[in-house]
N, C-alpha and C positions, 0 to 999 in steps of 0.2 A: 504494500500499499504505499502510496506517495507520502502520506502524513507521518510515516514511521521509518522511512529510509534515511540512513545517516551516511553521508559521504566522508569517510575518513581514510586518509592514506595509510595510517598505521594498522597493523593487524591487531584484532582483539581476540578474546577468547571465543567468541561467537564466530567470527570469520574464519578462525582457524579450524574450528569444528566444521564449518561448512567445507572447507578445503578437504578435510579428512573424509567427510561424508561423499564428496564427489569422487575421490580416489576409490572409495569402497564400492561405489555403484556404477563405475565406468566399465565398459566393455573391455575384454571379452568374458569376464566372469563377475558380473555384479552380485552383491549379496542379495538373496532372495527370501521373501517372507511367504509363508503359506497361509493364505487367507481363507482357505476352504472350511476350516472349523469355526470360523466366525460368522454367525448370521448377519446378513445385511451387506457383506462384503462379497465381491465377485468370487465365484467358485473356481479359483485358480491360484497359482503362485504369481507373486509380483516382485520385480526388483524394488528395492526399498525406495528409490526416487520416485517410481511410479506410485507406490503405495502413498508417499508423501503428497504428491500431486492430487491423488484421489481424495484423501481425508481433508485436504485444504479446500477443495472445490465442492465437495459434497457435505451436505448435513446428514448426520447419522444420529440415531437416538442414543440414549445414555447407555443402553445395555450393549450395543455394538461398540461404542467407544470405549467402555470399560473393559470389554473382553479383549479388544485390540491391545490396549495398553497393559492388560494383565499378561498377554503373551509377549509383548516387547519387553516388559520388565523382567519377566521369567528369563527370556533369552539373554538379556543383558547380565542377569545375576548367574546364570548357569552355563552359557555357551561362550564366554570369553570377551576380550576387549572389543573384537569387531562388532559384536552386537550392542556393546555399549554406545560405540560411535554411531552405529546404525539407529538406535533408538532416539539418541540426541538428535541425529539428523532429521528424523521424522518430525521432531518436536521443534526444529529451528524456526520455522516461520512464527510459531507462536512466541517462542522465546525472544526472538528479535523484536516482535511487536512489544512485548511486555517491557524489554529493556529500553526501548525508544520512548515509551510513555514514562517510565521512571525517571530517566535522564533528561527529559525535556526541561529546559530552563537551567540545567547544571551540566553544561557541555564538558567542563573539565573532569567531570567524574564519569563520563560515558564508558571509558574503558573499564573502570572499577566495577560499575554497574553490571556490564557485560559479564564479567568474570564471577561476580557473585550470583547473578541469575542462573549462569551455567552450573556453578557449584551447588546452589541450592536444589536446583532440579536434579542433579546427578545424585545428590545425597538421598532425595526422596525416591529416586528410582531404584535406589539400592536398598532402601530401608522401609518404604511405605508398606502398610498392610494391603496385600493385593485382593483380599476378600471383602473389603468394605467398599460400599458403593462410591460412585463418583470418584474414581481413582484418577482420571485425568484432571479433574478440577483440583484435587488435592495436590497433584504434582505441579500444577501451574501456580497454586497458592504459595508452595514452598519456594518456587522461583522468585515470585513476586515479593514475598517477605525478605529473602535473602538480598535482592537487588535494591529494595527500599531502605534496607538498613544502612546502605552506603550513604544515602542522602540524609537520613535521620541523624546518623552519627556526625556527619559533616555540619549539619545546621546547629547542632547543639553541643558537640563535644570536641570537634578537632581544633588543631591549632590555627589560628587566624592567619590568613596569608598576607593580608595587608594591614601593617600597623601604621599608626598615625605619622604623618610627615610634618606636622606643625612645628613651630619653633619652640612652643612650650612642651617640655617633656610630660607625657602622661604619668599618672600615679603608678599605673601598672599596665602592661609590662613596660620595661625600659628596653631600648635598643633593638637591634636587628633580630629577626627570629633565630639566626644562627647562635647568637649570644645567649637567647633563652635556652636553646638546646644545649649549649655548652654548660650553662648553670645547672640544667636539670641533670646532665650526665655527671658533672663534678660533685653534686651533692648526693649522687646515688639514687635519685628518682627513677632515671632510666639508664640503661647502659649505653656506652659509647657507640656501639653498633647500632642501637635503636635510634640514637640521635643522628647518626650518619644515614641511616636508612630514610628517616623523615626529611633531612635536608637534601639528600641527592635526588629523591623522587618527588618531593614537593616544590622545591625551590631551585633545584638543578635540572638537568636534561636526562637523568637516568630513567630507564624503563623498568618498571618493576618486574616484568616478565624476564628482562635479561639478568637482573640480579638474582632472581629466583633460580634461574638455570645455573648460574655460576655457584650458587650455595647449595645445589642439589634439593631445592625445596619447590613446592607448587606455588604459583603466583597467589593463590587464594590464601595459603598458609602465611606467605610474607606479608599480604595486606592485612590479615588479621593481627600479625605482630606489630605491624606499624600502627593500626587503629588503637591497640591497646596502649602503646607508648604515647600516642597523641592524646588519648583521653587522660592519662596520667599528668601530662604536661598542661593540658587544659585546665584540669582541676587545680593544679599548683598555681597557675596564673590567676584563677578566680580567688584563690585564698590569699594571694599576694606573696607566695613564697618565692617567686622568682624576680621580685621587683627591686631588690637591693642593688644599688649602684656599685657596692664593693664586690669585686670578683671574688668568688669561692676559690678555695684551694685548687690550683690546677687549671682555673678557667683561662687564664691568659695564655696557657700553652695548648689549650684545646683547639683543634683545628678540624673543620668538617670539609672533606673533599666533596666536590659537586661535579 
C-alpha cells in the first residue's frame, strides 16, 4: 500500500527477511506448502510466495486463517530454519504495514521498529499457544506490542538527543551528551561499553546491526542492552545525579569513539 511504503536505502530487519524469503522461494526449487489439509485453501501444494500472494489478496474466515498459521508455526518449530524464514515471509506484508504505522512520525526509529516488530513476531511464532483461537491476530499483536515499545521507550525514557544550546546553562543536565555518558560510566551507573554503544549509535554513524555482528549478538539483543542503559541514564538525569559540573574520577580521561 502506498501509505505504508518506506523508501530507505539502508537494509532493515524486514527488508533482510524479504531478501531471504525471495531466495527461499526462487526457482528451480522453491519451498512448497501443502495447502490441501486446510479447508478454504486450494486443494494443492503452493510455493510460499504464491501462498503469500493468495492470503494477501483473498479474505479467509478465522478458522482457515488459524489453521494456516497453526501449520506454518508448527513447520517453523519442527522443520528447521528454512520454515522459520518461510513463515516470516508469508507474514511480511502485514509486518511491514504494522511497522510503518508504528514508526510514522518517528522516522529515526524506523529501523529499530522494524527489528522489534520482527523479533516480537518471531518470539510469538515460536511460543504462542497453537490451540487457542485467533492465532494470527495474537501473532500480529505480539509484533505490534514489540514495535510500539521502541516509540514508548523513546518518548518517556531514552536519553534526549538535543540538549539546550542557550547561553544560560540549564540546571540539568550540563554539557554534551557524551559528557553525560562519561559521567554515568565513571560513576558506575552504566558500563563504559554501554556508554560507547549509546554514543556510537545515537550520536555517531555506527549501525547497530554491524556492531551486533562484530560482537556475536543479535541486533535485537544489542538494542535491548542499549535501551536498558539509556533508561538508567535518563533516570539519573531526572534525579539530577549527572548535573554536577565537577568531573567524577576518570571523567576527564573517558573518551567515546564515534
